[in-house]
C-alpha positions as CSV (number, residue, x, y, z in Angstrom):
1,V,0.9,-18.8,-13.6
2,Y,-2.5,-20.1,-12.8
3,V,-4.7,-19.0,-9.8
4,I,-6.9,-21.8,-8.7
5,E,-10.0,-21.0,-6.6
6,S,-10.3,-23.7,-4.0
7,E,-13.5,-24.0,-1.9
8,W,-12.1,-24.4,1.6
9,N,-13.9,-27.4,2.9
10,D,-13.5,-31.2,3.0
11,E,-16.4,-32.1,0.7
12,T,-15.5,-30.1,-2.4
13,P,-13.4,-32.1,-4.9
14,A,-10.0,-30.9,-6.2
15,K,-9.9,-28.8,-9.4
16,R,-8.6,-30.9,-12.4
17,V,-6.3,-29.0,-14.7
18,E,-4.9,-30.3,-17.9
19,L,-1.3,-29.2,-18.6
20,T,0.3,-29.4,-22.0
21,C,4.1,-29.5,-22.5
22,N,5.2,-26.6,-24.7
23,T,7.0,-28.6,-27.4
24,S,6.3,-28.8,-31.2
25,D,8.0,-32.2,-31.5
26,E,5.2,-34.7,-30.9
27,A,7.6,-37.7,-30.8
28,L,9.9,-36.2,-28.1
29,P,9.7,-38.3,-24.9
30,V,9.0,-36.0,-21.9
31,Y,8.1,-36.3,-18.3
32,W,6.6,-34.1,-15.6
33,K,7.9,-33.1,-12.1
34,K,6.1,-31.4,-9.3
35,D,8.9,-29.7,-7.4
36,T,11.3,-32.7,-7.1
37,E,8.8,-35.6,-7.5
38,L,7.9,-37.4,-10.7
39,R,4.2,-36.8,-11.6
40,G,3.8,-38.4,-15.0
41,T,5.1,-38.9,-18.6
42,G,3.8,-37.8,-22.0
43,K,2.9,-34.4,-23.4
44,T,-0.2,-33.8,-21.2
45,L,-0.7,-34.1,-17.5
46,I,-3.8,-33.9,-15.4
47,A,-3.1,-32.0,-12.2
48,E,-5.5,-32.1,-9.2
49,V,-5.2,-28.9,-7.2
50,K,-7.0,-28.3,-3.9
51,E,-4.6,-27.9,-0.9
52,F,-1.4,-25.9,-0.7
53,P,0.9,-28.9,-1.2
54,D,-0.8,-29.4,-4.6
55,A,0.2,-25.9,-5.7
56,G,3.6,-24.8,-6.9
57,N,5.7,-25.6,-9.9
58,Y,4.9,-28.3,-12.4
59,T,7.8,-28.7,-14.9
60,C,7.9,-30.5,-18.2
61,L,11.4,-32.0,-19.0
62,T,13.0,-34.0,-21.8
63,A,13.4,-37.7,-20.9
64,N,16.9,-37.9,-22.5
65,T,18.7,-34.7,-21.4
66,H,16.4,-33.6,-18.5
67,E,16.2,-30.1,-20.0
68,I,13.3,-27.9,-18.9
69,I,10.9,-27.3,-21.8
70,S,8.1,-25.5,-20.0
71,Y,6.6,-25.0,-16.6
72,D,3.3,-24.0,-15.0
73,F,3.0,-22.4,-11.6
74,F,-0.2,-22.9,-9.5
75,L,-1.4,-20.5,-6.8
76,I,-4.4,-21.1,-4.6
77,T,-7.1,-18.6,-3.6
78,K,-9.3,-19.8,-0.7
79,I,-13.0,-19.2,-1.3
80,D,-16.1,-19.9,0.8
81,S,-19.3,-21.7,-0.3
82,N,-20.6,-18.4,-1.7
83,G,-17.5,-18.0,-4.0
84,Q,-16.2,-15.1,-1.9
85,M,-12.5,-14.8,-1.3
86,I,-11.3,-15.8,2.2
87,R,-8.5,-13.4,3.1
88,S,-6.1,-14.8,5.7
89,I,-2.9,-13.0,4.7
90,L,-4.4,-9.5,4.6
91,K,-5.8,-8.1,7.8
92,S,-8.6,-5.5,7.6
93,F,-8.5,-2.0,9.0
94,K,-11.4,-1.3,11.4
95,D,-12.1,2.0,9.6
96,P,-13.4,2.8,7.2
97,N,-15.8,-0.2,6.7
98,R,-13.3,-2.9,7.4
99,T,-11.3,-2.3,4.3
100,F,-8.2,-4.2,3.4
101,L,-6.6,-1.3,1.4
102,K,-6.7,2.2,2.8
103,C,-5.6,5.2,0.7
104,E,-5.2,8.8,1.9
105,A,-4.1,12.0,0.4
106,K,-2.7,15.0,2.3
107,N,-3.6,17.4,-0.4
108,Y,-4.9,17.8,-4.0
109,S,-1.5,17.2,-5.7
110,G,-2.5,13.7,-7.0
111,I,0.0,12.0,-4.6
112,F,-1.6,9.6,-2.1
113,I,-0.4,6.9,0.3
114,C,-2.0,3.4,0.2
115,S,-1.5,1.0,3.1
116,W,-2.5,-2.6,4.0
117,M,-1.7,-5.0,6.9
118,T,-0.7,-8.5,7.5
119,E,-0.8,-10.4,10.8
120,N,3.0,-10.8,11.0
121,E,5.7,-10.4,8.5
122,S,6.2,-13.5,6.4
123,P,9.7,-13.5,4.8
124,N,8.3,-14.7,1.5
125,V,5.1,-12.6,1.1
126,K,5.1,-10.4,-2.1
127,F,2.9,-7.5,-3.0
128,T,2.0,-5.8,-6.3
129,I,0.0,-2.6,-6.2
130,R,-1.1,-0.9,-9.4
131,S,-4.1,0.9,-10.9
132,L,-6.6,-0.8,-13.2
133,K,-5.8,1.7,-15.9
134,G,-8.6,4.0,-17.0
135,S,-8.7,6.5,-19.8
136,Q,-7.5,9.4,-17.5
137,G,-3.9,8.5,-17.2
138,D,-2.0,6.0,-15.2
139,V,-0.9,5.7,-11.5
140,T,2.6,4.9,-10.5
141,C,3.5,3.5,-7.0
142,S,6.7,3.1,-5.1
143,S,7.8,-0.2,-3.7
144,P,6.0,-1.0,-0.4
145,V,7.7,-0.2,2.9
146,A,7.1,-2.4,5.9
147,H,6.5,-1.1,9.4
148,T,6.2,-3.8,12.1
149,D,4.3,-3.1,15.3
150,K,3.9,-6.1,17.7
151,S,1.9,-8.7,15.8
152,V,0.9,-6.6,12.8
153,T,3.0,-5.4,9.9
154,E,1.7,-2.4,8.0
155,Y,2.9,-1.8,4.4
156,T,2.7,1.6,2.7
157,A,3.3,2.7,-0.9
158,Q,3.3,6.2,-2.2
159,C,1.3,6.5,-5.4
160,Q,0.9,9.4,-7.9
161,K,-1.7,9.9,-10.5
162,E,-0.1,11.2,-13.7
163,N,-1.2,14.5,-15.2
164,Y,-3.6,15.1,-12.3
165,C,-5.1,18.6,-12.2
166,P,-6.0,19.8,-8.6
167,F,-8.3,22.5,-10.0
168,A,-10.4,20.2,-12.2
169,E,-13.5,18.2,-11.4
170,E,-12.8,14.4,-11.2
171,H,-15.0,12.3,-13.4
172,Q,-13.5,8.9,-13.2
173,P,-12.5,7.2,-10.0
174,I,-9.0,5.7,-9.5
175,E,-9.1,2.0,-9.1
176,M,-6.2,0.5,-7.1
177,F,-5.5,-3.2,-7.3
178,L,-3.5,-5.0,-4.7
179,E,-2.2,-8.6,-5.2
180,V,-0.6,-10.6,-2.4
181,I,1.3,-13.9,-2.8
182,D,2.6,-15.8,0.2
183,E,4.4,-18.9,-1.0
184,V,1.6,-20.5,-3.0
185,E,-1.4,-18.6,-1.5
186,Y,-2.9,-15.8,-3.5
187,E,-5.2,-12.9,-2.5
188,N,-6.3,-9.6,-4.1
189,Y,-8.3,-6.5,-3.2
190,T,-9.6,-3.6,-5.2
191,S,-10.3,-0.1,-3.9
192,S,-12.1,2.6,-6.0
193,F,-12.1,6.3,-5.0
194,F,-11.8,9.9,-6.1
195,I,-8.9,11.9,-4.7
196,R,-11.4,14.3,-3.1
197,D,-12.9,11.4,-1.1
198,I,-9.6,10.3,0.5
199,I,-8.3,13.8,1.5
200,K,-7.0,13.9,5.1
201,P,-4.9,17.0,5.8
202,D,-2.0,17.0,8.1
203,P,-2.7,18.7,11.5
204,P,-2.3,22.5,11.7
205,Q,0.5,24.0,13.8
206,C,-0.9,26.0,16.7
207,Q,0.1,28.2,19.7
208,Y,-1.6,29.7,22.7
209,V,-1.2,33.3,23.8
210,A,-1.8,33.3,27.6
211,T,-2.3,37.1,28.0
212,N,-5.6,37.2,26.2
213,G,-6.5,33.5,25.8
214,T,-6.1,33.4,22.0
215,V,-5.3,30.2,20.1
216,T,-3.7,30.8,16.7
217,W,-2.6,28.3,14.1
218,T,-1.2,28.0,10.6
219,Y,-2.3,25.8,7.7
220,P,-0.3,22.5,7.4
221,R,2.8,22.9,5.2
222,T,1.7,20.0,3.1
223,W,-1.7,21.5,2.2
224,S,-2.6,22.7,-1.3
225,T,-2.2,26.3,-2.3
226,P,-3.6,28.9,-2.8
227,K,-5.5,28.9,0.5
228,S,-8.2,31.0,-1.1
229,Y,-9.0,28.1,-3.5
230,F,-8.4,25.3,-1.0
231,P,-9.7,26.7,2.3
232,L,-9.8,24.6,5.5
233,T,-12.2,24.7,8.4
234,F,-11.0,23.9,11.9
235,R,-12.0,22.5,15.3
236,V,-10.3,23.6,18.6
237,K,-10.5,21.2,21.5
238,V,-10.0,22.2,25.1
239,E,-9.5,19.2,27.5
240,S,-10.2,20.4,31.0
241,T,-8.1,18.6,33.7
242,Q,-10.4,19.7,36.5
243,K,-13.9,19.1,35.0
244,H,-12.8,16.0,33.0
245,K,-14.7,17.2,30.0
246,N,-13.8,18.4,26.5
247,Q,-15.1,21.5,24.8
248,V,-14.9,21.8,21.0
249,Y,-15.1,25.1,19.1
250,D,-15.6,25.5,15.3
251,A,-13.6,28.1,13.4
252,D,-13.0,29.1,9.7
253,E,-10.4,31.7,10.6
254,Q,-6.9,31.0,12.0
255,S,-7.5,32.2,15.5
256,I,-10.0,31.9,18.3
257,Q,-10.3,33.5,21.7
258,I,-11.1,30.9,24.4
259,P,-12.4,32.3,27.7
260,M,-11.5,30.9,31.1
261,T,-9.0,28.1,30.4
262,G,-7.2,26.6,33.3
263,P,-3.4,26.6,33.4
264,K,-3.3,22.8,32.9
265,D,-6.0,22.6,30.2
266,K,-4.9,20.9,27.0
267,I,-5.6,22.7,23.7
268,S,-5.3,21.2,20.2
269,V,-6.6,21.9,16.7
270,Q,-7.6,19.8,13.7
271,A,-8.5,20.7,10.1
272,R,-10.7,19.6,7.3
273,D,-11.5,20.7,3.7
274,R,-14.0,23.6,4.2
275,Y,-16.2,22.8,1.1
276,Y,-15.9,19.1,0.8
277,N,-16.7,16.5,3.4
278,S,-13.1,15.1,3.7
279,F,-11.6,13.3,6.7
280,W,-10.6,15.4,9.7
281,S,-6.9,15.6,10.3
282,E,-5.4,14.1,13.4
283,W,-5.4,16.5,16.4
284,S,-2.3,18.7,16.4
285,S,0.3,18.5,19.1
286,L,-0.7,20.6,22.1
287,C,-0.8,24.4,21.6
288,R,0.9,24.9,24.9
């Protein structure tokens, strides 16, 4: 399989690639086919590849028995005049920083979820996600699962870093590598991170005691234990229906007393790693 970088404009000439038939018999008469059409005879063939119709399967066959001896498959990556990959299959997330591959971890177990998006589900699009293996052990990922929502399809894969120790300092980042093939178009994307930088806890579970205006909550079930080693910090949001404004309170404990809340005020809680500047969780479901 060859990936040809093709500058996506009319002026740039096609890439010329010399193909050699994989036979040791120099006298054997052979011919070349591109898909179903004849492209040439003899042991070598010059292929010119620029547009998608030029890509695909080039097969070398014997002239007498029409047996396949070898084949070469061409994929095309579109690049701009600066040599940067043009990504038209993958769609970027708005946050963070218009990335094409977003990875998040609910805790410090070494398990994380990576996700990416395409405009709409192409029946033939194929993905490979893997780590660019470092010295600190490998990462294994499940097969991607597709979730289609209107015009966008989001794919997620659960990955796990082998022999990951939640109590140890991370010295080498994980490098995840995503490859995308749609028919004959090829794209890839690399994301590098430490687990500590992609932590996003699940929301806490909370309740409201109306008699004394106290909001209490529990740590997410999926969060790392013990809590003394992995403490969270919290924010409590009160959305006032009458004043149309929000008030947010910070808390390290698991309860807070909120004075003067109206009967229709909406209260919710979110959490973040207390000692490391991780992502905030989503807001919890309403405490009452």
